[in-house]
C-alpha positions in Angstrom: 47.5 10.9 -12.8 44.2 11.9 -11.2 43.9 14.7 -8.8 43.1 13.9 -5.2 39.6 14.7 -4.0 39.6 18.2 -2.3 36.4 17.8 -0.3 34.8 15.5 2.3 32.4 13.3 0.3 30.5 12.3 3.4 30.0 15.9 4.5 28.9 16.9 1.0 26.4 14.1 0.9 25.0 15.0 4.3 24.7 18.7 3.3 23.1 17.7 0.0 20.6 15.5 1.8 19.6 18.4 3.9 19.1 20.6 0.8 16.9 17.9 -0.8 15.1 17.4 2.5 14.2 21.2 2.7 13.5 21.8 -1.0 12.6 18.5 -2.6 14.4 17.0 -5.6 12.7 19.0 -8.4 13.2 22.4 -6.6 16.8 21.8 -5.9 19.3 23.1 -8.4 22.9 22.2 -8.8 23.6 25.8 -7.8 21.8 25.1 -4.5 24.0 22.0 -3.9 27.3 23.7 -4.8 26.4 26.8 -2.7 25.6 24.6 0.4 28.4 22.2 0.0 31.0 24.6 -1.2 32.0 22.0 -3.8 32.3 22.9 -7.5 29.7 21.4 -9.8 32.4 19.4 -11.7 33.7 17.9 -8.5 30.2 16.8 -7.4 29.6 15.3 -10.9 32.9 13.3 -10.7 31.8 11.7 -7.4 28.0 11.5 -7.7 27.6 11.5 -11.5 24.4 13.6 -11.6 21.7 15.2 -9.4 19.5 12.1 -9.5 22.3 9.8 -8.3 23.2 12.2 -5.6 19.5 12.3 -4.5 19.3 8.5 -4.4 22.5 8.4 -2.3 21.0 11.1 0.0 17.8 9.0 0.4 19.9 6.0 1.3 21.8 8.1 3.9 18.6 9.4 5.3 17.3 5.8 5.6 20.5 4.6 7.3 20.4 7.4 9.8 16.7 7.1 10.6 16.8 3.3 11.0 20.0 3.6 13.0 18.3 5.9 15.5 15.4 3.4 15.8 17.9 0.5 16.3 19.6 2.5 19.1 16.2 2.7 20.8 15.5 -1.0 20.3 18.9 -1.9 21.7 18.3 0.0 25.0 18.4 -2.2 28.1 14.9 -1.2 29.1 11.3 -2.5 28.9 9.4 -2.5 25.6 7.1 0.3 27.0 10.2 2.4 27.9 11.5 1.8 24.3 8.2 2.9 22.9 8.2 5.9 25.2 11.7 6.8 24.0 10.5 6.5 20.4 7.5 8.8 21.2 9.8 11.4 22.8 12.3 11.2 19.9 9.4 12.0 17.5 8.4 15.0 19.6 12.0 16.2 20.1 13.0 15.7 16.5 15.1 18.7 15.5 14.1 18.4 11.8 10.6 19.6 12.8 8.9 21.3 9.9 11.1 19.4 7.4 8.9 16.3 7.9 10.5 13.1 6.6 12.6 13.0 3.5 11.1 9.6 2.6 7.6 10.9 2.9 8.4 14.1 1.1 9.9 12.1 -1.8 7.0 9.8 -1.9 4.7 12.7 -2.2 6.9 14.4 -4.8 7.5 11.3 -7.0 4.5 9.1 -6.3 5.4 5.7 -7.8 6.9 7.3 -11.0 10.5 6.5 -10.0 11.2 2.9 -9.3 14.4 3.5 -7.4 12.9 6.2 -5.1 9.9 3.8 -4.5 12.3 1.0 -3.7 14.3 3.1 -1.2 11.0 4.2 0.5 9.8 0.6 0.7 13.1 -0.5 2.1 12.9 2.1 4.9 9.2 1.2 5.7 10.2 -2.5 5.9 13.2 -1.9 8.1 11.3 0.4 10.5 8.4 -2.0 10.7 10.6 -5.0 11.5 12.2 -3.1 14.4 8.8 -1.9 15.7 7.5 -5.4 15.4 10.4 -6.8 17.5 9.7 -4.2 20.3 6.0 -4.9 20.2 6.3 -8.7 20.1 8.6 -8.5 23.2 6.0 -6.3 24.9 3.3 -8.7 24.1 5.3 -11.6 25.5 5.6 -9.7 28.7 1.9 -8.8 28.6 2.8 -5.1 28.5 1.2 -4.5 25.1 -2.2 -5.6 23.8 -2.6 -9.0 22.1 -5.8 -7.9 20.4 -3.8 -7.5 17.2 -0.6 -9.2 16.0 2.8 -7.6 16.5 2.9 -7.1 12.7 -0.5 -5.3 12.7 0.5 -3.1 15.6 3.9 -2.3 14.0 2.1 -1.3 10.7 -0.3 0.9 12.7 2.5 2.6 14.7 4.6 3.0 11.5 1.7 4.7 9.8 1.2 7.0 12.9 4.9 8.0 12.7 4.6 8.8 9.0 1.4 10.8 9.7 3.2 12.8 12.4 5.9 13.7 9.9 3.2 15.0 7.5 1.6 16.9 10.4 5.0 18.5 11.1 5.6 19.5 7.5 2.1 21.0 7.3 2.6 23.1 10.4 0.6 21.3 13.1 1.4 22.4 16.6 3.4 20.4 19.0 0.3 19.9 21.1 -1.7 18.4 18.2 1.2 16.1 17.3 1.6 15.1 21.0 -2.1 14.3 21.3 -1.9 12.0 18.2 1.2 10.2 19.6 -0.2 9.9 23.1 -3.5 8.4 21.8 -1.8 6.0 19.3 0.7 4.7 21.9 -2.0 4.4 24.5 -4.1 2.3 22.2 -1.4 -0.4 22.2 -1.8 -1.0 26.0 -3.7 -4.0 27.2 
């Protein structure tokens, strides 16, 4: 008979995600993970198999949480401009601050050397872009957002700006510098 699990798997995954987010995959040891989660190495192995599998699950969790926040903004009963303003404020008020973005961090750490990490990053980019495109298209239909470029082009531009802001955060740019980039980028979308 197998022993019942003695720890909260979701909590351990969330905590592990935060360790990877702060330190990166290669700099994170199993000791870092067990110290943070309070879960023994063997127990983590039993559930997550190995550090790489745990990392991939952490990336998926990060993607789900990030996309979920964006979906909440998109679902607001407000105008497309208000939704974009909410997005801008969420980027400025992000509590993760100097951590940057786990997806960006992993892209910089792995490049394209790991197919599964690359796939997870591409999936997040695609999901984010689709949500942004929907908000922008709605704004264009209401003539609140410029039609000089397609909704797809503007969504790609905005997505790139968001990723750039995360790199700025990670590299220590001031809130004022980040706010200026966001203000300019969002203003360029106006008619």
